[in-house]
C-alpha positions, 0 to 999 in steps of 0.5 A: 470434438465429440468428447470435448462437447460432451465434457463441456455439456457436463461442466455447464450443467455443473457450474450452474449448481454453485450460484453467486460467488461469496466475498469475504470479508467484503467485496472491496473497491480493488483487490491487491494482487502483486503490490510490493513497491511503487512500481510493482503494484497490480490490482483487480477492481472489485467489480470484475471479480465476479467474472474472474476468468475475463477480468483484467488486472491494472497497474495502481494508476488504472492501466491494464496489465496482461496476466492470464492463468489457464488450466487444463482438466482432463484435456478441457481447458478453462480460463481462470483469470485475466483471459478476456479473449480466451482461445477457442475450445476454452471454458470459463471456470466458475468463481465460488469465493473471493477472499482477502487478508492483510497479505493474501488475495485468494480466488476459489474457482471450479472447473470440471471436477477440479477446484482451483485456488489462486493465492496472490501473496504479496509478503509483508515482512516488517523484521526481514529487510531481505524479504521486504525489499525483494521486488517480487510477489507470488501467485500459487495455484492450488488444484484438487480434484474428486476424480484423479483428474489430469491437471496442467496450469499455465500463466503468462504476462507480457510488456504491459508490465514494462510501462511501454510498447513495441521496444521490449527486449526479452531474455529467458534463463534457466538456473538451478531449476528456475526458469526466468523470463525478463523483459526490458524496455530498450534504451530506457533512461535510468530513473524514468517513468512513463506518464502514468507512473510506471517505471521504464528503466527496470526489468519485468520478471516472470518466473517459476520452478517445478514443484515436487510433482510438476513438469515445467515448460516455457514458451514465448510468442504471440498470445494466440500461439503460446496459449494455443499450444497449451490448449492443444497439448497441455504443455509449451513448446519451449520455443523462444522467439529471437526478438519480442514483438508488441503484444507477445507473451512469455508463458509458463506451464506446469503438468501436474499429472493426475491429481486427487489431493490438493497440489500446488505450483508457484509463480513469481512476478516482479519488477527489478531496478539495480538503481532503485533511488537517486539520493542526492546524486547517489544510487540507492539499491534494494537491500536484498541485492547485498546477498542476491545481486542479480535478478535471476538469483534473486527470484530464485531465492524468492521462490525457494523462500515461499514456504517461509514467507507464506508461513510468516504471512499467515502469522501476520494475518492472524495477529492483525485480525485478532488484534484489530477485532479486539481493538474495535470490531470486525469492520475495523479489522477488514479496513486494516486488512485492505490497508496493509499491502497498500502501505508497504507497497509504496516503499523501497528498502534500500542500501548504497548501490556502490558499497552494498552496505547493509548497515546504511539502510534508508527507506523511500516512500513515494507519494502515490497518485498525488504529487509523486513526491519522495518522503513527503513529511505530511505523507509519512505523518498519517501513514505512521501508525501502521509502522508504529504498530508493525515496526517502529523502526521504519519511522526512523528509516523514512525520516533518516534521508530527510534528516541527512539532507537537512543537515547538509544545509542545502535547504535554507528555509527556516521551517522543515521541508515538504519532501526530498524530491519533486518526482519519485524516485529522484530524492535530490532535495530542493536546494532552491528553497522551492518545495511546496510550502507548508511551514507549520505543517511540516515542522510540527510533523517532523517533531512529532514523528521524531518523538514517536519513534523515540518513545516507540523504540526506546532508542533515544540516541538517534534523536539526540543525534539531531537535537541541534538540527531540530531546535531551530525548528521548535523555535520556528513553532514558538514564533509561528505556531499560534499567529499563523499566516495564510499557508497550506496545510497537509490537506492542500487541495482545500487551499491556504488559509490563516490561523487554522486551528488544526495547524495551531493544535499540531504546533502545540503538540509538536512543541510539547513533544520536543519539550518532552523528548529533550527535557526542555521544559520551556518548549512543553510550557509553550505548548500548553500555553497554545493549548490554553489559548485555543481551548480554555480561552476559546481562540480556536472554539466557537462561543459555546465551546462545542467544537474547534473551528476551522479558522479563528473567529469564524464561528460558523466553521468547523474542522476534523481536529485529527492533529489531537491524535498524537497527543493521545497516542504519546500521552503528552497531555497538551490538551485537557480531556474536555477538549477531546470529549468536545469533539466526540460530541460534535462529530456526529452532528456534523456527519453528512450522508456518508461521513463527516466532512474534513471541514465546512469548506468541502463536501469530502472526507478523508478516511486517514483523518477520520480514524485519527479523529475517532481514535482520539475522540472516541466518545462514550462507549466508543460511539463516535469512534464507531461512527467513523470506522463504520463510514470508512467501512461503508465506503470500501464495501458499498460497491460504488468504487473500483480504485485501490483504497482511496483515501478521499470520498464524497460524503454528501449529495448525490455522489456520497460514498463515491471515490473523490481523489487519491488511489493506492496511497500509503496514507491509509497507514493512518487507519491503524491509529485505533490499533496503535493506542493498544501498543506498538511493535506487536510483531516480534523478530521471530515473525 
């Protein structure tokens, strides 16, 4: 005890030397930790980062998750992360730095004579379907010491990851040197979720394997017993309880021996679902299962693949940062880095569960935190710039499930469907014709997205396959795209409205895109006629032509005309340059306390639409574009928020700069709108 107290006193003196931690590039509202799909989505609120040893990670919806990291340095145990109630004789390490990139979140701490880096890596692999589909994330703990310290590292998780409590079955397996814990909710119904969107029918996976210099031990039981055993001995007993009790943990510990130069150990955390998505009554499974059919072999491969995945992640981080800074500066780069994992973490890359045919890939996206719908067209639309930049084929893969359903004829409305399932992961369609009605919105979105993919990929065959399907939708816009009955747009929270100018802009662009795609000049000409009516003849502008209106004839109104963006990106020329310049001049005059409101009805703005608008109407010397970028950057760096990157925040009044609604949604892919103007598909297949 005397030796412990002496070392503790020395540590307490040392930890005061370092001062306040640094946050690079900023301290965001929430740090992505393990963000791979809609059900593996663990975050750390930014306001907890400074007290990392006692911080509590959360599922994207806000419920706490148990994920602890402890380390022993020369027989003194330090809490590094996720230990709000540490065992006795435990000291809190001191945070030096917190850093995020597009694929990593890294925390650096000191503990006695040692320095630790906790590197949370969620791979983003746009050209590798196996790696992208694997439902796991890495935690690598790097350790170094100035004095050849003896170091052991420990981590555990519990049933909070299963989405329920008290009905958990635990299984431990050792295969190929990898120790794997599986936690499963007993008797869960396939495709079921708890009320806060956690899946119930899969398996929580927690695994590790010895590094070149470490000895790995494991144990399950109460947190007090398992953590206490590590504190007292630096190892775990190997005892695995025959049954799992509520709040038990499963723990893994590495003994690195004497450490001077940096060494590391890697843990994997995941959530596997054999049946990932119910697509029209048929089970879709993860792409990886064609090669790694069970959780043990899959996580074993995942750990073996760490070196290659880490190398790829470093290339992606560097390319994205370099391109973003070149395109629009450091603030823009910070926004994209925080957006990347959030988008890729909202999708599942699937193949048929029965045949495991890797030629039949479908990608499904959850409309996280708003409706929970499956492959919502007006969520894919704002998200598409990230896929345009990183791999345009994902636009096709997201649309293909929609196209197949529409081709069946089971959707009987004359306009495009809003989504293909009311509640993820059930993509069972809307045969009753009662999906949320956004007729002009979704119809124009689909035409624009199909042309975007064709142009970005050079693959015209896919669009030609669906020409017969799409032409009636183009005809619908011819009839309904200018004189628009009262209806919802993508921002359905603002309510329905007739003759919305921004919807008519989208219809015009959609018709032009359709005409270009199939060399049908009639549709292009009608799109141009709509443009003339809206801008040249003033149907959609105020009398002085200073701005586009929210609604025809409402001279006191205004709108963020973000639907001009695809006209710019695709070089369609639907609207004249003067229309874009008009908006660029107007937006600064509409700016409120913390940004430009979506329109005159509301006190909030949308980050995705802000960057669509800034990209399409940058203004002289890009001043208007910079205004939008700087406002979004201020929102994520002002310290007022803790939700995973919300895309809607208050821009006026006493709550300006505060999160308003929508967390962790994939629509933040729209932040890539500026970078997309520099060209698509920036990652070659070798990366």
